[in-house]
ZAMARGU-4260 file (C-alpha; in steps of 0.2 Angstrom, whole numbers, plus 5000, padded with zeros to 4 digits):
<rodrens>
0) 5821/4331/5057 | 5832/4343/5051 | 5833/4335/5032 | 5815/4331/5033 | 5812/4349/5038
5) 5826/4353/5022 | 5817/4342/5010 | 5799/4351/5010 | 5804/4370/5014 | 5813/4368/4993
10) 5814/4384/4987 | 5801/4385/4968 | 5813/4401/4963 | 5819/4403/4944 | 5835/4400/4940
15) 5846/4420/4934 | 5842/4426/4918 | 5855/4418/4903 | 5860/4405/4914 | 5865/4393/4902
20) 5854/4377/4897 | 5864/4363/4898 | 5868/4368/4916 | 5851/4371/4918 | 5847/4354/4913
25) 5862/4349/4927 | 5848/4358/4941 | 5834/4348/4934 | 5843/4330/4932 | 5848/4335/4951
30) 5831/4342/4958 | 5826/4323/4950 | 5837/4313/4958 | 5833/4319/4977 | 5816/4310/4977
35) 5814/4299/4960 | 5817/4282/4965 | 5822/4278/4947 | 5842/4281/4940 | 5836/4279/4921
40) 5832/4296/4915 | 5836/4292/4899 | 5818/4300/4891 | 5818/4315/4900 | 5837/4317/4892
45) 5830/4316/4875 | 5817/4327/4878 | 5829/4340/4883 | 5836/4335/4865 | 5822/4337/4856
50) 5815/4350/4863 | 5830/4359/4860 | 5834/4356/4844 | 5815/4362/4843 | 5817/4378/4848
55) 5834/4382/4842 | 5831/4396/4832 | 5820/4404/4844 | 5819/4416/4858 | 5811/4425/4871
60) 5806/4442/4873 | 5820/4444/4886 | 5831/4440/4870 | 5838/4421/4881 | 5835/4406/4874
65) 5818/4401/4873 | 5821/4383/4877 | 5827/4389/4898 | 5809/4395/4896 | 5803/4374/4897
70) 5819/4369/4908 | 5813/4383/4919 | 5795/4375/4920 | 5801/4357/4922 | 5814/4362/4936
75) 5797/4369/4944 | 5789/4352/4942 | 5803/4343/4949 | 5802/4354/4965 | 5788/4347/4966
80) 5791/4328/4967 | 5779/4324/4951 | 5782/4309/4940 | 5794/4310/4926 | 5779/4310/4914
85) 5775/4327/4920 | 5793/4330/4918 | 5796/4327/4902 | 5777/4336/4895 | 5785/4353/4905
90) 5799/4351/4894 | 5788/4347/4879 | 5773/4359/4882 | 5776/4371/4869 | 5784/4361/4856
95) 5768/4355/4847 | 5761/4373/4845 | 5776/4384/4843 | 5786/4371/4832 | 5785/4358/4816
100) 5783/4341/4830 | 5765/4334/4829 | 5755/4325/4844 | 5759/4310/4835 | 5778/4310/4833
105) 5778/4315/4852 | 5767/4300/4853 | 5776/4287/4845 | 5796/4292/4856 | 5788/4297/4874
110) 5771/4288/4872 | 5752/4292/4874 | 5751/4297/4892 | 5765/4311/4889 | 5757/4316/4872
115) 5740/4317/4878 | 5748/4331/4894 | 5757/4339/4880 | 5741/4342/4871 | 5730/4345/4885
120) 5741/4359/4891 | 5743/4367/4873 | 5723/4366/4870 | 5723/4379/4885 | 5732/4394/4877
125) 5723/4391/4859 | 5712/4405/4860 | 5700/4414/4847 | 5705/4430/4844 | 5690/4435/4835
130) 5680/4434/4854 | 5678/4450/4867 | 5691/4447/4879 | 5678/4440/4893 | 5674/4428/4882
135) 5694/4420/4877 | 5694/4420/4894 | 5677/4411/4898 | 5682/4398/4885 | 5699/4395/4891
140) 5693/4391/4907 | 5679/4379/4900 | 5695/4370/4888 | 5709/4369/4909 | 5693/4362/4918
145) 5687/4350/4905 | 5707/4345/4903 | 5709/4343/4922 | 5695/4332/4924 | 5704/4321/4912
150) 5722/4324/4919 | 5726/4334/4936 | 5744/4333/4929 | 5740/4346/4915 | 5735/4359/4928
155) 5751/4358/4935 | 5761/4360/4920 | 5750/4374/4917 | 5752/4382/4934 | 5772/4378/4932
160) 5772/4388/4914 | 5760/4404/4921 | 5773/4404/4939 | 5789/4406/4925 | 5780/4418/4915
165) 5777/4430/4930 | 5796/4429/4933 | 5800/4434/4918 | 5785/4448/4917 | 5799/4463/4917
170) 5801/4460/4898 | 5782/4460/4893 | 5773/4478/4889 | 5766/4487/4903 | 5748/4485/4897
175) 5752/4466/4895 | 5763/4463/4912 | 5746/4472/4920 | 5731/4459/4909 | 5744/4444/4913
180) 5743/4451/4933 | 5725/4451/4933 | 5721/4433/4925 | 5736/4425/4936 | 5727/4435/4953
185) 5710/4429/4949 | 5709/4413/4942 | 5727/4405/4942 | 5731/4410/4959 | 5714/4403/4966
190) 5718/4389/4958 | 5734/4384/4965 | 5728/4391/4981 | 5710/4378/4979 | 5721/4363/4971
195) 5732/4367/4991 | 5750/4372/4983 | 5756/4389/4993 | 5771/4389/4987 | 5764/4393/4970
200) 5752/4403/4978 | 5761/4412/4987 | 5774/4418/4973 | 5760/4419/4959 | 5751/4431/4975
205) 5764/4445/4974 | 5772/4444/4958 | 5755/4448/4952 | 5755/4462/4966 | 5770/4469/4959
210) 5763/4474/4943 | 5746/4477/4947 | 5748/4490/4964 | 5766/4495/4962 | 5768/4508/4971
215) 5760/4496/4984 | 5773/4482/4982 | 5787/4495/4985 | 5779/4506/4998 | 5776/4490/5008
220) 5793/4482/5003 | 5803/4500/5009 | 5793/4497/5027 | 5795/4478/5031 | 5815/4481/5026
225) 5818/4495/5037 | 5812/4485/5053 | 5821/4469/5046 | 5834/4469/5058 | 5823/4473/5074
230) 5809/4460/5066 | 5823/4447/5066 | 5829/4450/5084 | 5810/4448/5089 | 5808/4433/5079
235) 5825/4425/5086 | 5819/4429/5104 | 5803/4419/5103 | 5809/4404/5093 | 5824/4404/5109
240) 5811/4403/5121 | 5800/4392/5112 | 5812/4379/5109 | 5816/4378/5125 | 5798/4377/5134
245) 5795/4363/5121 | 5810/4352/5125 | 5807/4354/5145 | 5789/4346/5141 | 5797/4333/5128
250) 5788/4336/5113 | 5803/4336/5098 | 5798/4349/5087 | 5807/4361/5073 | 5803/4380/5076
255) 5805/4393/5061 | 5800/4411/5059 | 5795/4419/5043 | 5787/4436/5037 | 5769/4435/5028
260) 5771/4437/5009 | 5765/4455/5003 | 5749/4449/4998 | 5743/4443/5012 | 5748/4457/5022
265) 5740/4470/5006 | 5723/4457/5008 | 5722/4460/5027 | 5724/4476/5024 | 5710/4481/5011
270) 5698/4471/5022 | 5699/4475/5039 | 5706/4495/5033 | 5720/4493/5043 | 5738/4503/5040
275) 5753/4490/5041 | 5757/4494/5059 | 5739/4489/5064 | 5742/4472/5056 | 5743/4458/5068
280) 5750/4443/5060 | 5762/4451/5052 | 5777/4441/5054 | 5773/4421/5059 | 5784/4407/5069
285) 5780/4390/5063 | 5780/4374/5073 | 5782/4358/5065 | 5779/4343/5075 | 5778/4325/5071
290) 5761/4318/5078 | 5744/4329/5080 | 5746/4323/5099 | 5761/4334/5099 | 5752/4350/5089
295) 5739/4351/5105 | 5751/4345/5119 | 5764/4360/5110 | 5747/4371/5108 | 5745/4372/5128
300) 5761/4376/5129 | 5759/4391/5119 | 5748/4395/5129 | 5757/4394/5144 | 5769/4404/5139
305) 5762/4421/5130 | 5744/4427/5132 | 5732/4423/5119 | 5722/4437/5107 | 5703/4432/5112
310) 5694/4427/5093 | 5711/4423/5086 | 5713/4402/5087 | 5709/4395/5071 | 5707/4374/5073
315) 5710/4370/5054 | 5715/4351/5061 | 5696/4347/5067 | 5690/4355/5052 | 5702/4358/5035
320) 5699/4369/5026 | 5692/4365/5006 | 5710/4363/5000 | 5711/4351/5014 | 5728/4363/5024
325) 5728/4358/5041 | 5736/4368/5053 | 5732/4375/5074 | 5732/4393/5070 | 5736/4407/5086
330) 5739/4424/5090 | 5749/4426/5105 | 5757/4447/5113 | 5775/4444/5118 | 5781/4448/5131
335) 5786/4465/5123 | 5769/4466/5119 | 5771/4463/5102 | 5756/4453/5094 | 5761/4438/5083
340) 5756/4421/5076 | 5761/4403/5077 | 5756/4388/5066 | 5757/4371/5075 | 5754/4356/5061
345) 5763/4340/5057 | 5775/4335/5043 | 5764/4329/5034 | 5753/4343/5038 | 5768/4354/5031
350) 5772/4344/5015 | 5752/4347/5013 | 5751/4365/5015 | 5766/4370/5004 | 5764/4354/4988
355) 5746/4352/4990 | 5739/4338/4978 | 5756/4339/4972 | 5763/4330/4987 | 5747/4317/4987
360) 5754/4311/4971 | 5756/4290/4971 | 5770/4289/4963 | 5771/4271/4950 | 5786/4269/4939
365) 5776/4260/4926 | 5756/4266/4929 | 5751/4281/4924 | 5753/4293/4940 | 5734/4296/4943
370) 5728/4301/4957 | 5722/4287/4969 | 5708/4288/4976 | 5702/4294/4996 | 5707/4309/5002
375) 5714/4315/4986 | 5697/4314/4977 | 5689/4325/4991 | 5702/4337/4986 | 5691/4338/4969
380) 5675/4340/4976 | 5675/4358/4971 | 5682/4355/4951 | 5666/4340/4949 | 5656/4354/4954
385) 5663/4367/4942 | 5662/4354/4929 | 5642/4351/4934 | 5639/4371/4931 | 5648/4372/4915
390) 5636/4358/4910 | 5619/4367/4915 | 5626/4386/4907 | 5627/4388/4890 | 5633/4406/4892
395) 5651/4408/4894 | 5648/4425/4904 | 5637/4419/4918 | 5651/4406/4918 | 5665/4416/4922
400) 5655/4426/4933 | 5649/4411/4942 | 5667/4404/4942 | 5676/4421/4950 | 5663/4422/4963
405) 5666/4405/4968 | 5684/4408/4965 | 5687/4424/4973 | 5703/4430/4981 | 5695/4439/4999
410) 5680/4426/5001 | 5683/4416/5016 | 5670/4401/5022 | 5660/4398/5037 | 5658/4381/5043
415) 5641/4375/5050 | 5634/4356/5056 | 5619/4344/5049 | 5610/4333/5059 | 5622/4320/5059
420) 5636/4329/5063 | 5643/4331/5044 | 5652/4347/5042 | 5649/4358/5028 | 5659/4373/5020
425) 5650/4386/5014 | 5656/4404/5005 | 5655/4417/5020 | 5637/4427/5022 | 5626/4411/5015
430) 5608/4408/5022 | 5598/4391/5027 | 5596/4392/5010 | 5613/4389/5002 | 5612/4376/5017
435) 5599/4366/5007 | 5605/4366/4991 | 5621/4359/4996 | 5613/4344/5003 | 5604/4339/4987
440) 5597/4347/4974 | 5578/4338/4980 | 5578/4346/4998 | 5585/4364/4990 | 5569/4363/4976
445) 5557/4355/4992 | 5562/4367/5005 | 5547/4376/5017 | 5556/4381/5033 | 5574/4378/5043
450) 5578/4377/5060 | 5597/4382/5068 | 5603/4373/5087 | 5584/4368/5088 | 5574/4384/5087
455) 5565/4390/5071 | 5572/4404/5056 | 5568/4413/5042 | 5573/4403/5028 | 5585/4416/5022
460) 5594/4416/5039 | 5613/4421/5039 | 5623/4404/5045 | 5636/4407/5056 | 5652/4397/5062
465) 5647/4381/5072 | 5627/4381/5069 | 5618/4366/5066 | 5604/4367/5051 | 5591/4357/5051
470) 5581/4360/5035 | 5561/4358/5034 | 5555/4350/5017 | 5536/4347/5011 | 5530/4336/4996
475) 5516/4352/4991 | 5530/4365/4991 | 5527/4376/4975 | 5548/4375/4972 | 5560/4389/4976
480) 5555/4406/4973 | 5563/4421/4961 | 5568/4432/4976 | 5580/4418/4984 | 5590/4421/4970
485) 5595/4439/4977 | 5596/4428/4997 | 5608/4415/4991 | 5627/4419/4992 | 5636/4402/4986
490) 5636/4400/4965 | 5630/4381/4967 | 5613/4389/4974 | 5611/4399/4958 | 5612/4388/4946
495) 5602/4374/4955 | 5587/4389/4957 | 5590/4393/4938 | 5589/4376/4932 | 5575/4375/4941
500) 5565/4389/4935 | 5573/4383/4916 | 5563/4364/4919 | 5548/4371/4925 | 5543/4383/4914
505) 5548/4369/4899 | 5531/4367/4893 | 5528/4387/4891 | 5544/4392/4882 | 5542/4377/4870
510) 5526/4388/4867 | 5536/4403/4862 | 5547/4394/4855 | 5537/4390/4842 | 5528/4408/4839
515) 5545/4415/4837 | 5551/4404/4825 | 5535/4408/4817 | 5537/4426/4817 | 5554/4424/4810
520) 5549/4415/4795 | 5535/4426/4792 | 5547/4440/4794 | 5560/4433/4782 | 5546/4426/4771
525) 5554/4407/4773 | 5538/4394/4773 | 5542/4384/4788 | 5533/4368/4780 | 5546/4368/4766
530) 5562/4365/4781 | 5552/4355/4794 | 5558/4342/4788 | 5567/4328/4797 | 5581/4327/4791
535) 5584/4346/4792 | 5580/4345/4810 | 5592/4333/4815 | 5606/4345/4807 | 5598/4357/4821
540) 5599/4343/4834 | 5616/4337/4831 | 5623/4357/4831 | 5616/4359/4846 | 5620/4345/4856
545) 5601/4343/4859 | 5591/4326/4860 | 5574/4332/4852 | 5564/4347/4842 | 5554/4352/4858
550) 5573/4355/4868 | 5575/4366/4853 | 5561/4375/4856 | 5561/4377/4872 | 5580/4385/4871
555) 5573/4397/4857 | 5560/4401/4870 | 5571/4404/4885 | 5584/4415/4873 | 5597/4401/4875
560) 5597/4398/4857 | 5592/4412/4843 | 5577/4407/4831 | 5588/4414/4816 | 5600/4401/4821
565) 5588/4387/4820 | 5580/4390/4805 | 5597/4396/4793 | 5603/4382/4797 | 5588/4373/4787
570) 5588/4382/4777 | 5608/4379/4774 | 5605/4360/4772 | 5588/4362/4762 | 5597/4371/4749
575) 5612/4358/4750 | 5600/4347/4746 | 5591/4354/4731 | 5606/4359/4725 | 5608/4338/4721
580) 5591/4336/4712 | 5584/4341/4697 | 5580/4358/4693 | 5560/4363/4691 | 5563/4379/4680
585) 5557/4368/4667 | 5542/4365/4676 | 5539/4384/4680 | 5545/4388/4660 | 5532/4375/4656
590) 5518/4385/4665 | 5523/4400/4656 | 5525/4394/4639 | 5508/4384/4640 | 5500/4402/4648
595) 5504/4411/4635 | 5502/4400/4619 | 5486/4394/4624 | 5470/4401/4619 | 5462/4390/4628
600) 5471/4384/4644 | 5473/4363/4642 | 5467/4357/4659 | 5479/4342/4667 | 5464/4329/4681
605) 5471/4320/4694 | 5465/4309/4708 | 5464/4321/4718 | 5447/4328/4712 | 5458/4345/4707
610) 5461/4351/4689 | 5477/4364/4687 | 5476/4374/4673 | 5492/4373/4659 | 5497/4358/4662
615) 5496/4340/4661 | 5500/4325/4673 | 5507/4334/4685 | 5508/4326/4704 | 5495/4335/4717
620) 5494/4335/4736 | 5484/4346/4752 | 5492/4359/4760 | 5494/4353/4779 | 5494/4369/4783
625) 5475/4375/4776 | 5469/4359/4773 | 5457/4363/4758 | 5440/4353/4756 | 5429/4352/4741
630) 5419/4370/4740 | 5436/4382/4745 | 5441/4393/4735 | 5460/4385/4732 | 5474/4390/4721
635) 5490/4378/4717 | 5509/4384/4722 | 5523/4374/4711 | 5533/4368/4724 | 5552/4362/4720
640) 5555/4345/4714 | 5537/4341/4721 | 5523/4346/4710 | 5511/4356/4715 | 5502/4360/4735
645) 5484/4366/4733 | 5479/4381/4747 | 5465/4389/4750 | 5466/4406/4745 | 5464/4413/4763
650) 5479/4402/4768 | 5490/4414/4777 | 5505/4406/4769 | 5499/4412/4752 | 5494/4430/4761
655) 5513/4433/4766 | 5519/4422/4750 | 5534/4435/4746 | 5533/4444/4729 | 5547/4433/4719
660) 5537/4419/4723 | 5523/4422/4719 | 5528/4418/4699 | 5522/4401/4707 | 5506/4403/4710
665) 5494/4394/4696 | 5474/4394/4694 | 5465/4377/4701 | 5448/4374/4705 | 5437/4357/4710
670) 5431/4345/4696 | 5413/4345/4694 | 5412/4326/4696 | 5423/4324/4710 | 5413/4339/4719
675) 5408/4339/4738 | 5390/4327/4732 | 5406/4312/4727 | 5412/4301/4741 | 5428/4307/4743
680) 5434/4314/4758 | 5448/4329/4765 | 5458/4331/4780 | 5452/4346/4787 | 5456/4355/4805
685) 5446/4364/4815 | 5449/4374/4834 | 5432/4377/4845 | 5434/4390/4861 | 5423/4385/4875
690) 5423/4390/4894 | 5429/4375/4901 | 5413/4362/4909 | 5411/4345/4913 | 5406/4333/4899
695) 5411/4348/4887 | 5419/4334/4876 | 5409/4322/4878 | 5395/4331/4869 | 5405/4338/4855
700) 5410/4319/4852 | 5393/4316/4852 | 5390/4326/4836 | 5405/4320/4826 | 5397/4299/4831
705) 5378/4304/4824 | 5387/4309/4808 | 5400/4294/4805 | 5415/4307/4803 | 5430/4300/4808
710) 5441/4312/4820 | 5461/4309/4818 | 5468/4321/4830 | 5460/4329/4843 | 5471/4340/4857
715) 5465/4353/4873 | 5469/4362/4886 | 5463/4376/4897 | 5470/4390/4902 | 5471/4395/4922
720) 5455/4406/4918 | 5444/4392/4913 | 5445/4395/4895 | 5447/4378/4884 | 5454/4377/4868
725) 5450/4363/4859 | 5458/4358/4843 | 5451/4343/4829 | 5459/4333/4812 | 5445/4322/4803
730) 5439/4318/4787 | 5427/4327/4776 | 5417/4327/4760 | 5417/4346/4756 | 5412/4362/4765
735) 5396/4359/4765 | 5394/4345/4777 | 5409/4353/4785 | 5398/4370/4788 | 5381/4361/4795
740) 5393/4354/4808 | 5402/4369/4815 | 5384/4375/4816 | 5379/4359/4828 | 5393/4364/4839
745) 5388/4379/4842 | 5375/4377/4850 | 5383/4368/4861 | 5383/4374/4878 | 5398/4384/4884
750) 5406/4386/4867 | 5410/4404/4861 | 5419/4402/4843 | 5425/4390/4831 | 5438/4394/4819
755) 5447/4384/4805 | 5466/4379/4802 | 5472/4394/4791 | 5490/4391/4791
</rodrens>
């Protein structure tokens, strides 16, 4: 049993500075041989040789050869008993980033799996230094979690890399020390905790505290060392007493004592506003047994020996922590009145507590080493949750804020039950709303009430440990309220509520987005009709990963995307295309020359019934923005590469035309023989504003039917005040027929106004 415990208690200490790389490599080989089933370490040795040659001219800040760092990282990974691929990637994790070796060269020698691991670690540190610090950190986290989703070993290598960097942080500048320490305590230590690797988490915490709060760290170190002899005597006495009683109870166990790590003590002092003397469990005794049954038997013996402090017992065996940590915790009063904590667990639980997900690694001699399904998958349920958040969030700062909230180093959990008895772990302070969204998004969105332990409560009821909660839903529910965002505690609930509002208001956001784009175009003098072509829109969809144009408009409407980004991309694509086409300068020159030289302007005739002055045989088309018909005053506009477009003179696009574009305007008029008395028809569009009532649309349609006017499109919408807007597109012979039609529509009961589309 001593050997079993010894193998569990492997220290992750860094080798002494400036140790020879060859000596470190020998230590690495010894560590691997302790647990690895294969005697063939040829690839590990080859990785060392390649890394040593690649880094031969590099030095660390301390002045030592750079190869010492990757070797120390590999030793940490070996102490966690990871597979050979992880060890090799640990040795090589900096060669692609810092040397001339490429990922392809690594793959050729060590296989694709090792190359992908090295690439994953490399990408976690490749940042765009042009962004601000928060943006950089958030983007780095996104890469990290995506890398974890592909292979969890990437993050284990990164944690080992960070641990060795923190061990040698004394060689960095003071401002860099604080920056790295803050990042470690906010991101990497909580990450190690979530993966259950307490050995790495504890050391990262203490090292970060050493640089963030040096006075606090040194004070704790001094005060604890002053009482070390007396404390050791007390612990030895407790261990002796417990061992004797356990032997009498015929329970085989190993008993050991330890002082809690500095950051844990400091956290309790901060949270509980206590001095060092007031902390109960500054030191703890650990009892390790063979079975779960022995855990509870040992607990009975302990509570018979010492008086437990009420409210200080925690059963993490029956209800494990989110990282699958299991143990019994109880705080007792010693015979001399000194409080102390006892932890009782099995050897397997202890291994999981020390090494977390690394303890459950399924080694495969020829396999990939990916985590097996089962309990290990449960450990990463929080990772899937974070991945869901980052897919729904385009804003890096929002993502970082939510992530830090969820990985809060001072946070705790509250445990409650569903009506079926399933345990749910939520952040401390969570409400019934958090619980509803933890069950399912639809449950939260349709929530109308809650019962806790059989009694009706407010939906903002703060959950207590052990509560049994039932959520009441209704299909008639109007959905979540904005106030809920201030009442929920979990990031998951906040994100789902925000997503509901974005989706629910999509129609309004589309309208708003369209208005913002129109306003931007007019302010910049851009004709949206020129750039609103499918080929330009597709470029925007691909650039920002949207499925359709409405999604782009909705994103602009709620502020996720700036209208300038959209329009500028379309303008850019249009200009690229125009460079490839024949220039239209000759058309403009022809117009200018003809207007200057001809005493009597030449008249070009087209099939559309339009006379364009000054030029022959030019393609003429009618604009879709104002739909001119015979009888309207019109003007031509020479487009780039598409002939002349005919507009009404009161068209908004013509009125707002920039001065530099006005030289493209050209006189145009309707041909006398093809005027509105002819048989040709022209598309036009009107908007009818009316008080909504039953039969309104029928009355309008009847007028069009009686006059045999073909309606090509009709769109109607009614606002909350009962005002209807009906937009109709149809073919007409000219303004005389149109005016008669509009006068007839005005006579319909409820019609308030009619206007033609003017752009």
